N, C-alpha and C positions, 0 to 999 in steps of 0.2 A: 691155118692150124692142122696139124696132122691128127688123123684119127684112125685108130686100129679097130677093126671089126673081126671077130672070130664067132664061131659057133661050134655046137656039139648037140647030139640027139637030147631031147629033154625026158627027164624022168617023170614029168608031169603029164605029157600027152604025146601024140604020134608025130610031133613035129620037132623043131630045134629050140635050144635056148641060144639067143644071141648076145654077145657081149660087145659093148661100144666103150672105148676109152679114148680121151683126148685131153689136151691142155688148151684153156681157153684163156683169151687175153683179157681177163675182167676179174674182178673180186668175186669170192663166192656169193656175196649179196646180191650183186648184179646178175650173175648168172641164175641164181635162186629166183630172182625177181622175173626173169624170163620164162622159167620152167614150173614155178610152182603151180600145183593143180587148184586153181581158183576160178570160180565164175568172173567173166569180166576181165580176166588176166590176159597179158599180151600174147600168149601162146597161140590163140586162133589167128592172129595176124601174121606171125612169122613162120609156124610150123605147117608145111604144106599137107601134112597127114592129119591135121586137126581142124574140121570144119566148124564144129561147135562143141562147147564144154559147158555141161550145167551141173549144179549141186542137186541132186534129188532129196538128199536128207543129210543135215548135218547132225552127226551123232554127238560130237564133242568139238573142242577148239582144233583137235588134231586129226580127228577121224570123219569122214564123210563118204557118203555113198554118191557116186557121180556117174553121169551118162556123158560119154564122148562119142561124137560122130565123126567119120571120115567121108572125104569125096571119094569118087571113082578114082582109080590109080592103074598106072601100068598100061597105058594106052586104052583105059576103059575096060581092061580085061577083069580087073577087080572092081565090083561094083560097090557102092558106097555102104559102109559098116556102121554099126553101132556097138558100143561096149558098155556095159554096166560094171561098175567095180566098186569095191570098198577101198578107200584110198586112206594111208596113214602119213601124215608128214611129222617130222621129227628133227630136232636140232640136238648135237652131241657137244659135249664139253670142249671138245677141240675145235668147234665151229663147223664140223661137217653138218651138211643138211641133206635129208633123206626124203625121197617121196616113195613110197612103196604101195603096190596095189594087186588085187586079184580079182577075178571075176565073182560076182554075186547076182542072186535073182532078188528083185525088189518089187513088192506089189504095185508102188506107184510108176513102175517103169516097165510095163509089158513090151515084147517085141512090136516094133513100129513098121507099118507098111513102108515100102520103098527102101528099106535097108536090110541087110543080111545081118544077123546077130553074130557077132564074134565074140570070143572069150579070151581075156588075157589071164594067163597062169602067172604064178607069182614073179613080179617084175618090179623094176624101180630105177631110180637115179639118185647118185651120191655126187654132191657138190663138195668137194674136199680141198680145204685151204692147203697151199703150198707154203711150207714154213720159210720165211725170209723173202717171200714173193706175193705181197698183198694184192697185186693186180693181176694174178693169174691163178686159175683153178682147174685142178683135175676133175673131170667129169667122167664117172663111170656108170655106165647104163647095162641094165639086162632087160631084155625083151623076150618072152615066150607067149606068143599070140597064136591062137586058132582062128584064122580068118572067117571060119565056117563057110558055108555053102558048098560048092562043087569044084573048087579050084585043084588042080593037079599040084602035087607037092613041088614039082619043078618049077611051077610058076611061083610059087611062095618063095622057094629057095632062091630064085632069080631076083625077087622083088626086095627081100629084107635088107641085104647088106648094102645095097645102094640107097635104100630108104634111110638106113641108120646114118651113113655117110652124109646124106643130104640133110639129115637132122642136125648133125654137128656143125655142117657149113652155114645153114640158116641160123642156128643159134649163135655162131660167132659173129654174124652180121647184125643180129638182134642186139646182142650186148655191146657192140661197138656204136651202135646207134643210140643207145642209152647215155653214152657219154656227153 
């Protein structure tokens, strides 16, 4: 599948907001099953940028505080990270499913040793049904992440576009494996 990745300076912090868009060969429900932010979900198996995902507090059926950890990346130049976010899941009348998140501090989740605390600014993924094509889904994603630590912006700028393209490629393999 083809994926388009673009970026521009973020209005939230000194980095970029990245936009990924692609068509996946599966129904929105199958795509959602692979990306929805739930503990024990398949994302830790197929997404190479997610080592662990836990729900710190379930605020409601659709809102939770979550901690995500990532492995080292970019030939170990980027150390393991942890992110604590408030996450909203929503389904719209047209069948679009949304996961949106932003960083938050939570008393049950202080910074952990051996991880650099990163910060997700408002971000999310939209699984959008394609009219007349029940087995194809438009996935639109937005990321604006401050990886924290002492990384030069050039390293971050080199890492993110390839990482997003890999996200779409690995997700395509994961939804095909569900069939």
